[in-house]
C-alpha positions in Angstrom: 0.0 0.0 0.0 1.2 3.5 -0.9 1.5 6.4 1.5 -0.9 8.5 -0.6 -3.6 5.8 0.1 -3.2 6.3 3.9 -3.5 10.1 3.9 -5.2 11.0 0.6 -6.1 14.6 1.5 -2.7 15.4 2.8 -1.0 13.8 -0.2 -3.3 15.8 -2.6 -2.0 19.0 -1.0 1.6 17.9 -1.3 1.2 16.9 -5.0 -0.3 20.3 -5.7 2.8 21.9 -4.2 4.9 19.9 -6.6 2.8 20.3 -9.7 2.5 24.1 -9.1 6.2 24.3 -8.7 5.7 25.9 -5.2 8.0 23.7 -3.1 8.9 25.7 -0.1 12.0 25.9 2.1 10.5 24.7 5.4 7.6 22.5 6.5 6.2 21.3 9.8 4.4 17.9 9.6 2.4 17.5 12.8 -0.3 15.2 14.1 -0.8 12.3 16.5 1.5 9.3 16.7 1.1 6.7 14.0 -0.6 9.0 11.6 2.0 8.5 8.8 3.9 11.8 9.1 7.3 10.3 8.9 6.3 8.1 6.0 4.8 11.1 4.1 7.9 13.2 4.7 10.0 10.5 3.0 7.5 10.1 0.2 7.3 13.9 -0.4 11.1 14.0 -0.5 11.0 11.2 -3.0 8.3 12.9 -5.1 10.0 16.3 -5.4 13.2 14.6 -6.6 11.4 12.2 -9.1 11.8 13.4 -12.7 9.4 10.9 -14.1 6.2 11.8 -12.3 4.2 14.7 -10.9 1.3 13.2 -8.9 3.1 10.1 -7.5 6.7 8.9 -7.4 7.6 6.4 -10.1 9.4 4.2 -7.5 11.6 2.8 -10.2 14.1 5.6 -11.2 17.5 5.7 -9.5 16.4 8.7 -7.3 13.2 7.0 -6.1 15.0 3.7 -5.2 17.6 5.6 -3.2 15.0 7.6 -1.3 13.1 4.4 -0.5 16.3 3.0 1.0 16.9 6.3 2.9 20.3 6.5 1.1 19.9 9.3 -1.4 22.7 11.9 -1.6 20.0 14.7 -1.4 18.5 13.3 1.8 19.7 14.5 5.2 18.0 12.5 8.0 18.3 13.9 11.5 17.2 11.7 14.5 17.6 12.2 18.2 21.1 11.2 19.3 22.6 10.2 22.7 24.9 12.7 24.3 28.6 12.1 23.7 31.8 13.2 25.4 33.6 12.8 22.0 31.7 15.7 20.5 33.8 17.7 18.0 32.3 20.9 16.6 31.1 20.5 13.0 31.9 16.8 12.6 29.3 14.1 11.7 27.6 13.1 14.9 27.4 9.5 13.7 31.2 9.4 14.3 30.5 10.0 18.0 28.5 6.8 18.3 29.9 3.7 19.8 30.3 0.7 17.5 27.2 -0.9 18.9 25.2 2.3 18.6 26.3 2.8 15.0 25.3 -0.8 14.1 21.9 -0.2 15.7 21.5 3.0 13.8 22.2 1.4 10.5 20.0 -1.6 11.1 17.2 0.8 12.3 17.4 2.7 9.0 17.1 -0.5 7.1 14.0 -1.4 9.2 12.6 2.1 8.7 12.9 1.7 4.9 10.9 -1.5 5.0 8.4 -0.5 7.6 7.4 3.2 7.4 5.9 3.1 10.9 9.1 1.8 12.5 10.6 4.3 15.0 14.3 4.9 14.8 15.3 5.1 18.5 18.8 4.8 19.9 19.4 4.2 23.7 19.5 7.4 25.7 18.8 9.5 22.6 16.7 12.2 24.2 17.4 15.3 22.1 18.3 16.6 18.7 21.9 17.4 19.5 23.7 20.6 18.7 26.3 18.6 16.8 23.6 17.3 14.4 22.6 20.9 13.6 26.1 22.2 13.3 27.0 19.4 10.9 23.9 20.1 8.9 24.8 23.8 8.7 28.3 22.8 7.6 27.1 20.4 4.9 23.9 21.9 3.6 25.3 25.0 2.1 27.8 23.1 0.0 27.1 22.9 -3.7 25.4 19.6 -4.5 27.1 17.1 -6.8 23.7 15.6 -7.8 20.6 16.9 -9.6 17.4 17.4 -7.7 16.5 19.2 -4.5 18.1 18.7 -1.1 15.7 17.6 1.6 16.3 17.6 5.4 14.0 15.6 7.5 14.2 16.2 11.3 12.4 13.4 13.1 10.9 14.0 16.6 11.6 17.7 15.9 10.2 18.8 19.3 13.4 17.4 20.8 15.2 20.4 19.3 14.0 22.3 22.4 15.5 19.9 25.0 18.2 21.1 27.3 19.1 24.7 26.8 17.4 24.8 23.4 20.7 25.5 21.7 19.8 23.1 18.8 16.5 25.0 18.2 18.4 28.3 18.1 21.0 26.9 15.7 18.3 25.6 13.4 16.5 29.0 13.5 19.5 30.6 11.9 19.3 28.1 9.0 15.6 28.8 8.6 16.2 32.5 8.6 18.7 32.2 5.7 17.8 28.9 4.1 20.1 27.4 1.4 19.0 27.5 -2.2 17.2 24.5 -3.6 16.6 22.9 -0.2 13.6 22.0 1.9 13.6 21.3 5.6 10.8 19.1 7.0 10.2 19.0 10.7 8.2 16.0 11.9 6.6 15.9 15.4 3.8 14.6 17.5 4.3 17.5 19.9 4.1 20.8 18.0 3.5 22.8 21.2 7.1 22.0 22.3 8.6 23.8 19.3 9.5 27.5 19.8 7.1 29.8 18.0 10.1 31.3 16.2 10.6 28.0 14.4 7.0 26.8 13.8 6.0 30.2 12.5 8.6 29.9 9.8 7.3 26.6 8.5 4.3 25.8 6.3 2.2 23.5 8.5 0.8 20.3 7.3 -1.6 18.8 9.8 -2.1 15.0 9.8 -5.5 13.7 11.0 -5.7 10.2 12.6 -5.7 7.5 9.9 -9.3 6.5 9.3 -10.3 3.1 10.5 -11.1 2.0 6.9 -7.7 3.2 5.6 -6.0 1.5 8.6 -7.8 -1.7 7.8 -6.8 -1.5 4.2 -3.2 -1.0 5.1 -3.1 -3.9 7.5 -4.8 -6.2 4.9 -2.0 -5.1 2.5 0.4 -6.4 5.1 -1.2 -9.9 5.0 -3.6 -9.6 8.0 -7.1 -11.0 7.4 -10.1 -8.7 7.2 -11.6 -9.2 10.6 -8.3 -9.0 12.5 -7.3 -5.9 10.4 -10.5 -4.1 11.5 -10.1 -5.1 15.1 -6.5 -3.9 15.1 -7.5 -0.6 13.4 -10.1 -0.1 16.1 -7.9 -1.3 19.0 -5.1 1.1 18.0 -7.5 4.0 17.1 -5.8 4.4 13.8 -2.3 4.5 15.3 -0.4 2.3 12.8 2.7 2.2 14.9 0.7 0.6 17.8 -1.1 -1.7 15.4 2.2 -3.0 14.0 3.5 -3.5 17.5 0.4 -5.5 18.4 1.1 -7.8 15.5 4.9 -8.1 16.1 4.5 -8.8 19.8 1.9 -11.5 19.2 0.1 -10.6 22.4 -2.7 -13.2 22.7 -5.3 -10.7 23.9 -4.2 -7.0 23.9 -7.6 -5.9 25.2 -7.1 -8.0 28.4 -3.6 -6.6 28.8 -5.0 -3.1 28.5 -7.7 -3.9 31.0 -5.3 -5.2 33.6 -3.3 -1.9 33.3 -6.5 0.1 33.6 -7.7 -1.9 36.6 -4.5 -1.4 38.5 -4.5 2.3 37.7 -8.1 2.9 38.7 -8.2 0.7 41.8 -8.1 2.6 45.1 -5.7 0.1 46.5 -2.3 0.9 47.9 -0.7 -2.3 46.7 -2.0 -1.8 43.1 -0.8 1.8 43.0 2.7 0.8 44.3 2.9 -1.9 41.7 1.9 0.5 38.9 4.3 3.3 40.1 7.3 0.9 40.6 6.8 -1.2 37.4 6.2 1.8 35.1 9.0 3.8 36.6 11.4 0.9 36.1 10.3 0.5 32.5 10.9 4.2 31.9 14.4 3.7 33.1 15.3 0.4 31.5 13.0 0.0 28.5 11.3 3.2 27.3 9.8 1.6 24.3 8.0 -1.0 26.4 6.8 1.9 28.8 5.3 3.7 25.8 3.7 0.4 24.5 2.0 -0.3 27.8 0.7 3.2 28.1 -0.6 2.8 24.6 -2.4 -0.4 25.6 -4.1 1.6 28.4 -5.1 4.3 25.9 -6.4 1.6 23.5 -8.7 0.2 26.2 -10.0 3.7 27.1 -10.7 4.4 23.5 -12.7 1.2 23.2 -14.6 2.1 26.3 -15.4 5.4 24.7 -16.7 3.6 21.6 -18.9 1.3 23.7 -20.4 4.3 25.5 -21.1 6.0 22.2 -22.8 2.9 20.8 -20.1 2.3 18.2 -19.1 -1.2 16.9 -16.2 -2.9 18.6 -16.2 -5.7 16.0 -16.5 -8.4 18.6 -19.3 -10.6 20.0 -17.4 -11.6 23.1 -20.0 -11.1 25.8 -17.4 -10.9 28.6 -15.6 -8.1 26.8 -18.7 -6.1 26.0 -19.8 -6.5 29.6 -16.4 -5.3 30.9 -16.7 -2.0 28.9 -20.3 -1.6 30.0 -19.5 -2.0 33.7 -16.6 0.5 33.4 -18.9 3.1 31.8 -21.6 2.4 34.4 -19.1 2.8 37.2 -17.7 6.1 35.7 -20.6 7.7 33.9 -19.0 11.2 33.9 -15.5 10.1 32.8 -13.5 12.7 30.8 -12.2 10.4 28.0 -10.3 13.2 26.3 -8.6 14.2 29.5 -7.6 10.6 30.3 -6.0 10.3 26.8 -4.1 13.6 27.3 -2.9 12.3 30.7 -1.4 9.2 29.1 0.2 11.4 26.4 1.8 13.6 29.1 3.2 10.4 30.7 4.9 9.5 27.4 6.2 13.0 26.9 7.7 13.0 30.4 10.4 10.5 29.3 11.9 12.9 26.8 11.7 15.7 29.4 13.8 13.6 31.8 11.2 14.0 34.5 11.3 12.0 37.7 9.1 9.1 36.7 7.8 7.9 40.1 6.4 11.4 40.6 5.0 11.4 37.1 3.2 8.1 37.8 1.9 9.4 41.1 0.5 12.4 39.4 -1.0 10.2 36.7 -2.9 8.1 39.2 -4.1 11.0 41.3 -5.2 13.0 38.2 -6.9 9.9 36.7 -9.2 9.6 39.7 -10.3 13.1 39.2 -10.9 12.6 35.5 -12.9 9.5 36.1 -15.4 11.7 38.0 -15.5 14.1 35.0 -13.5 16.9 36.8 -10.3 18.6 35.8 -7.2 17.5 37.8 -5.4 20.1 39.9 -2.1 18.3 40.0 0.2 19.5 37.2 3.7 18.2 36.4 
């Protein structure tokens, strides 16, 4: 399945930019996790460098093949990097990685080229480093040895603002005096974390959640049968990253896993709270990806409970499951579903902000009790 099938309206806007010869110098791709922003950034880069097509990349020319592999000379990919004591001003930050980190980076790029929803994540990579922006500045103004347009994609762009924000300030200078024949695409789930000085200089492309039907079609194109594809699309609320994880992890019943997490979080029980605080805090320290995945499972269960309350189909005839959602909604008739989802998103964001996770989890549990009653929480991180 092609990227333009996932987000047809967004793709239509991007193709008009290409066909009207109005390709700009800076873009901000923003929207919820799993909405296809990263994939579309790569595909847009491929499109504006494809000489054979206007509406869709040909996928066969040398340029398209290289972009598909994330190996084109005109493509500059910037990902969060771990801090390094070997930092040398203006040098390629990849040279500061250990041998194991470099091998992981290369293998992650290969996985990304095959699975557009795969997240490239290195251990302890919690910011876009100043070295990455300095090296970009050093290289991007050089005359290109190839035809086409240079494209810079900054993944998890909100991490430019981490630390003292020096990376954001350095990028701002590039945006103020952009190099010729170059486009910079910032991709983020957390637009609000970007300084206004940066976001205001970018053309903003907002990505809605992938529709359930498009999500189902994508999963079917990956070899998943129709019923399971629809269930996964609903379970993940259109978050294709989560849907792919549910497949790869082969969890026997992700809904029951999510229910266990929600039960522990909502129980007014000291032992259950201690278990939640300790287990999630440990995951945040040792395995951040698993932390995010388990929070996503809780979000998934809450989204399904919301669907049940609104009378929407859950694509299941399991009476025990339907009864569990009904009992939950009967117990919490005034629950603020939107607020609960935001609370989970804040817990995920807390990792990149290097917050003290036991306190984050305590705040989550206390605030959750307030939101279950339909009130706004007073505790703020």
